[in-house]
C-alpha positions in Angstrom: 20.1 137.5 65.8 17.5 136.3 68.0 16.9 137.4 71.8 18.6 135.1 73.8 17.4 134.0 77.3 20.3 136.5 78.8 19.0 139.5 76.8 15.0 138.4 77.7 16.1 138.4 81.5 17.9 141.8 81.3 14.9 143.4 79.2 12.5 141.9 82.0 14.3 143.5 84.8 14.4 146.8 82.8 10.5 146.6 82.1 10.0 145.4 85.9 11.8 148.6 87.1 9.5 150.7 85.0 6.4 149.2 86.2 7.7 149.6 89.8 8.3 153.4 88.9 5.0 153.6 87.3 3.3 152.2 90.6 5.4 155.0 92.5 4.1 157.7 90.2 0.4 156.4 90.6 0.6 156.7 94.2 2.5 159.7 94.5 1.4 162.7 96.4 3.6 164.9 94.2 2.4 168.1 92.3 4.3 166.6 89.5 2.3 163.3 88.5 1.9 164.4 85.0 5.9 164.8 84.5 6.8 161.6 86.0 4.0 159.8 84.1 5.5 161.2 80.8 9.1 160.4 82.0 8.1 156.6 82.6 6.0 156.4 79.5 8.9 157.6 77.4 11.3 155.0 79.3 9.3 152.4 78.0 9.6 153.7 74.6 13.2 153.8 75.4 13.5 150.4 76.1 11.4 149.6 72.8 14.3 151.3 71.0 17.1 149.6 73.0 15.5 146.1 72.2 16.6 146.9 68.4 20.3 147.0 69.8 19.9 144.0 71.8 18.4 142.0 68.8 21.0 143.2 66.6 23.9 142.6 69.2 24.7 140.2 71.6 24.4 141.5 75.2 28.1 142.1 75.4 28.9 144.2 78.7 32.2 145.4 77.1 30.4 147.1 74.0 29.9 150.7 75.1 26.2 151.0 73.9 25.1 149.2 77.0 27.0 151.5 79.4 25.8 154.6 77.5 22.3 153.7 77.6 22.4 152.8 81.3 24.0 156.3 81.8 21.1 158.1 80.1 18.3 156.2 81.9 20.0 157.2 85.2 20.2 160.8 84.0 16.7 161.1 82.3 14.8 158.7 84.2 15.8 157.3 87.5 17.2 160.4 89.0 14.5 162.7 88.1 11.8 160.3 89.5 13.9 159.8 92.9 14.4 163.7 93.3 10.9 164.6 92.1 9.5 162.0 95.0 12.0 163.3 97.7 10.9 167.0 96.8 14.0 168.2 95.4 12.5 169.9 92.1 14.5 173.2 92.0 18.3 173.8 90.7 19.7 175.7 93.4 16.6 177.7 94.0 15.8 177.9 90.4 12.2 176.8 89.3 13.0 174.4 86.3 10.2 171.8 86.2 8.5 173.9 83.6 11.2 172.0 81.0 10.7 168.6 82.3 8.2 166.8 79.8 10.4 168.8 76.8 13.8 167.9 78.1 12.6 164.4 78.3 11.2 164.4 74.7 14.3 165.9 73.6 16.4 163.0 75.0 14.0 160.1 73.8 14.2 161.4 70.1 17.9 161.9 70.4 18.2 158.6 71.9 16.3 157.2 68.9 19.0 159.0 66.6 22.0 157.4 68.7 20.5 153.9 68.3 19.6 154.3 64.4 23.3 155.5 64.1 24.5 152.5 66.0 22.4 149.8 64.0 23.3 151.5 60.7 26.6 149.9 60.8 26.5 146.1 60.9 28.2 144.4 64.2 31.5 142.8 63.0 31.0 139.2 62.9 33.6 137.3 65.2 33.2 133.3 66.0 34.8 134.0 69.5 37.2 136.2 71.1 40.2 136.1 69.1 43.6 135.6 71.5 45.4 139.0 72.0 48.5 138.4 69.7 51.9 140.1 71.1 53.9 141.7 68.7 57.0 139.9 67.4 59.6 141.9 69.6 62.8 140.9 71.1 62.9 141.4 74.8 65.5 144.0 74.7 63.0 146.0 72.2 60.1 145.3 74.9 62.3 146.7 77.5 62.9 149.7 75.5 59.1 150.2 75.0 58.9 150.0 78.9 61.6 152.7 79.3 59.8 154.8 76.9 56.6 154.2 78.8 58.3 155.1 81.8 59.7 158.5 80.3 56.4 159.6 79.1 54.6 158.8 82.5 57.3 160.5 84.7 56.6 163.5 82.6 53.0 163.4 83.4 53.7 162.6 87.0 56.2 165.8 87.1 53.9 168.0 85.8 50.9 166.8 88.1 53.4 167.5 90.8 54.2 170.9 89.7 50.7 172.0 89.0 49.8 170.9 93.0 53.1 172.6 94.1 51.7 175.6 92.3 48.3 175.3 94.0 50.1 175.4 97.2 50.5 171.7 98.3 53.6 170.4 100.0 55.1 167.0 99.0 54.1 165.3 102.3 50.7 166.8 102.0 50.1 165.2 98.2 51.7 161.8 99.2 49.6 161.6 102.4 46.5 162.6 100.8 46.3 165.7 103.0 46.7 164.1 106.6 50.3 165.5 106.8 51.7 168.5 105.2 51.0 172.0 104.3 48.4 173.4 101.7 48.5 177.3 101.5 46.1 177.9 98.6 47.5 180.5 96.1 46.1 181.7 93.2 48.6 180.7 90.5 46.8 177.7 89.4 45.2 179.3 86.2 48.6 180.4 84.9 49.4 176.7 84.6 46.0 175.3 83.6 47.2 174.9 80.1 50.3 172.9 80.8 48.5 170.7 83.7 46.9 169.1 80.8 50.1 167.0 80.2 49.2 165.5 83.3 46.9 163.1 81.6 50.0 161.7 80.0 50.2 159.2 82.9 47.3 156.9 82.2 48.0 155.1 78.7 51.9 154.6 79.5 50.6 152.9 82.7 48.7 150.2 81.2 51.3 149.5 78.7 53.7 149.0 81.8 51.0 146.8 83.4 51.3 144.7 80.0 54.9 144.7 79.2 56.4 144.3 82.5 57.4 141.6 84.8 58.2 143.7 87.6 55.5 143.5 90.2 57.3 146.4 92.2 57.6 148.6 89.5 53.8 147.8 88.6 52.7 148.5 92.1 54.8 151.7 92.7 53.4 153.3 89.3 50.0 152.3 90.2 50.0 154.0 93.6 51.8 157.0 92.7 49.3 157.6 89.9 46.3 157.0 92.0 47.4 159.1 94.6 48.2 162.2 92.2 44.9 162.1 90.4 43.1 161.5 93.8 44.8 164.7 95.3 43.8 166.5 92.0 40.1 165.4 92.3 39.9 163.4 89.3 37.4 160.8 90.0 36.7 160.6 86.3 40.6 159.6 85.3 40.5 157.2 88.0 37.2 155.6 87.3 38.2 155.4 83.5 41.9 153.8 84.6 39.9 151.1 86.5 37.3 150.3 83.8 40.5 150.0 81.4 42.5 147.7 83.7 39.6 145.5 84.1 38.4 145.7 80.5 42.1 144.8 79.2 42.4 141.8 81.6 39.2 139.9 80.8 40.0 140.7 76.9 43.5 139.3 77.5 41.9 136.3 79.3 39.0 135.9 76.5 36.6 135.9 79.5 34.1 138.1 81.3 33.4 139.0 84.8 31.3 136.8 86.7 28.0 138.1 88.1 29.4 138.2 91.5 32.4 140.1 90.6 30.4 142.5 88.3 28.1 143.2 91.5 31.3 143.8 93.6 32.7 145.9 91.2 29.6 148.1 91.1 29.4 148.1 94.6 32.9 149.3 94.9 32.6 152.1 92.3 29.6 153.6 94.3 31.5 153.3 97.6 34.8 154.8 95.8 32.7 157.8 94.2 31.2 158.7 97.5 34.4 158.6 99.6 36.1 160.4 96.8 33.5 163.0 96.9 33.8 163.4 100.7 37.3 163.7 100.8 37.3 166.1 97.7 36.5 169.0 100.0 39.0 168.8 102.5 41.9 168.0 99.9 41.1 170.9 97.9 40.8 173.3 100.8 43.4 171.8 103.3 40.7 170.9 106.0 40.8 167.5 107.9 38.2 165.2 106.7 35.9 164.1 109.3 35.2 160.3 108.7 33.0 159.5 111.7 30.2 161.5 109.8 30.4 159.2 106.6 27.2 157.4 105.9 25.0 155.9 103.4 23.4 159.6 102.9 26.8 160.5 101.6 26.8 157.7 99.2 23.3 158.4 97.9 24.5 162.4 97.5 27.4 161.5 95.6 25.2 159.5 93.2 22.9 162.3 92.8 25.4 165.0 92.4 26.7 162.7 89.4 23.1 161.9 87.9 21.2 165.4 88.8 22.8 167.1 85.7 19.1 166.9 84.1 18.1 169.9 86.2 20.0 172.7 84.4 19.0 171.1 81.0 15.4 171.4 82.0 16.2 175.1 82.5 17.9 175.1 79.2 15.0 173.8 77.0 12.8 176.2 79.0 14.8 179.1 77.9 16.2 178.3 74.7 15.1 179.5 72.2 12.2 181.2 73.7 14.3 183.8 75.6 18.1 183.2 74.2 19.0 182.4 70.7 20.9 179.0 70.0 24.6 179.8 70.2 25.3 178.1 66.7 28.9 176.7 67.3 30.1 179.3 70.1 31.0 176.2 72.1 31.7 173.4 70.0 33.7 175.3 67.6 35.0 179.0 68.6 35.4 177.9 72.5 37.4 174.6 71.4 40.0 176.7 69.1 40.2 179.0 71.9 40.8 176.4 74.5 44.2 175.5 73.2 45.6 178.9 73.1 47.7 179.1 76.5 47.3 182.2 78.5 51.3 182.9 77.7 50.5 183.7 74.4 47.1 184.9 74.9 47.3 187.0 78.2 43.7 188.6 77.5 42.1 185.1 77.3 38.5 185.1 78.6 38.1 183.2 82.0 36.0 180.0 82.0 33.0 181.8 83.7 32.6 183.7 80.2 32.7 180.7 78.0 29.5 180.2 75.9 28.5 177.3 78.2 28.7 179.3 81.4 26.9 181.8 80.1 23.9 179.8 78.8 24.1 177.8 82.3 23.7 181.1 84.2 20.7 182.1 81.7 18.9 178.9 82.2 19.4 178.4 85.9 21.5 181.1 88.0 24.8 182.3 88.8 25.1 180.0 91.7 24.7 176.8 89.7 28.0 177.2 88.0 30.2 179.4 90.2 29.4 177.4 93.6 27.8 174.0 92.7 29.9 173.7 89.7 27.3 171.9 87.9 27.5 170.7 84.4 24.7 169.5 82.0 24.8 166.2 79.9 26.4 166.2 76.3 23.0 166.7 75.2 22.9 170.2 76.8 25.5 171.3 74.4 24.4 170.2 71.5 21.0 171.5 72.1 22.3 174.8 73.1 24.1 174.8 70.0 21.5 173.9 67.3 18.4 173.0 69.1 16.5 169.5 68.7 17.7 169.2 65.0 21.4 169.3 66.1 20.9 167.0 68.9 19.4 164.5 66.8 22.3 164.6 64.0 25.2 164.8 66.4 23.9 161.7 68.5 23.3 160.0 65.0 27.3 160.4 64.6 27.8 159.5 68.3 26.1 156.2 67.7 27.8 155.4 64.5 31.2 156.0 66.6 30.2 153.7 69.3 29.7 150.8 66.7 32.9 151.7 64.8 35.0 151.4 68.2 33.8 147.7 68.6 36.5 146.9 66.2 39.2 148.0 68.5 38.0 145.8 71.2 37.5 142.6 69.0 41.3 143.3 67.7 44.0 141.0 68.5 46.7 144.2 68.9 47.3 145.3 72.4 47.6 148.7 71.0 43.9 148.7 69.7 42.5 146.9 73.0 44.4 149.5 75.1 42.9 152.5 73.0 39.5 150.8 73.2 39.5 150.2 77.0 40.5 154.1 77.8 37.7 154.9 75.5 34.7 153.0 77.0 35.3 154.6 80.3 35.7 157.7 78.8 32.2 157.6 77.2 31.0 158.5 80.6 32.8 161.8 80.8 31.4 162.6 77.3 28.0 162.0 78.4 27.9 163.5 82.0 30.2 166.3 81.5 29.5 167.0 77.8 31.7 170.2 77.3 33.5 169.8 73.9 36.3 172.3 74.4 37.5 170.0 77.6 36.3 166.6 75.9 38.3 167.3 72.8 41.4 168.5 75.3 41.3 165.4 77.4 41.3 163.0 74.0 44.0 164.7 72.8 46.1 164.7 75.9 45.2 161.1 77.0 46.0 159.5 73.3 49.0 161.5 72.4 51.0 159.1 74.5 49.5 156.1 72.6 50.4 157.7 68.9 54.1 157.9 70.2 54.4 154.3 71.7 52.3 152.6 68.8 54.9 154.3 66.4 58.0 153.2 68.4 56.5 149.8 68.5 55.7 149.5 64.8 59.4 150.8 64.3 60.5 147.8 66.2 58.3 145.4 64.2 59.7 146.4 60.8 63.1 146.4 62.2 63.0 142.8 63.5 61.0 141.4 60.3 
């Protein structure tokens, strides 16, 4: 595929950003000009690799590779340069800049592997968007699907309420987002942490109800209650996944794309939401009143910084592993993932999360404050490197690239079931990249997609019965 004007303009924008960053670095008074220069040099090298994707594929904003690339650039290029220039180069007091060059190199070679995995599979050829075809189901059977979805959604709702009640919140506190009611914090949450995973059951049934139901009041009610419960639980990422999923499925069904104006509004809205949610979260979790008079542009910048400054513990990781500590060789991705699904009711002595493989490595790489109080994570590359070094990062990222390419078939499908699966996965890639901890990621995927398996099986049963 030849590079179109649209692709050329997009590449030109990214190159212009790189030139501006280079000018900033050249004129910088920072003591880390060498690190900045290396980061920017590898940024341009990353753009060359990314151009292979743009040459093979059309610039389809709903293909995940573009979203994934932008996230990685924010984490490993834009945020580091910004914070170096701002003079914030430590990780909660720990010096980590010795790992800047090595960490950026690990990112670059891993991104090359991602792209090679992506382009190793040919992009499916589609003349144009195919229309979304409804299942040949009677109106009565569609109502039965809606009832099933409502039942699964209600189960997720009740479990979320149960978890919040156990945490000490009253119903009025939950429904008013903390402005009224009572919150008496308890220590019982760890007892129901496994059960609380079923709270993710609300997402996919909600999307099916939005598609099948013709009752606007029902749609508004379950949407509002779903958002409220996830807001109070502090699940920013789930709400972002939901918003992206409903927008993607809407435009796919309409066989169109958002205009530039709508896209810009959506980006600004997302930035505001992330910052507002971050501003509210402390008050919701502690029961204190949120003082909105102090909300400012600094809070928006801080929310962005805390989502992308996860490169800092990664810098510390590559500095200390393997020079001081051995690679963990599956301790997180295999052992911790298996034990993650064992409820404490069965294993009362199950180690707390602070003793997980990743938590120990995080403390070894930075300090205890980074994990215990700042609650920082590192990108998915951090776990891959911690487990298997650069070779492991390259191999796993190659597989990740292939998975991204294969997912496109769901987007181009004519079945609403496939499109809903894809719509959730697209937004979920952000969680995979920015909170890359395999036990949690696997658990989230299972509990997000279990309802889809049930609903799809019930739908196909109806299709067979009516043939």
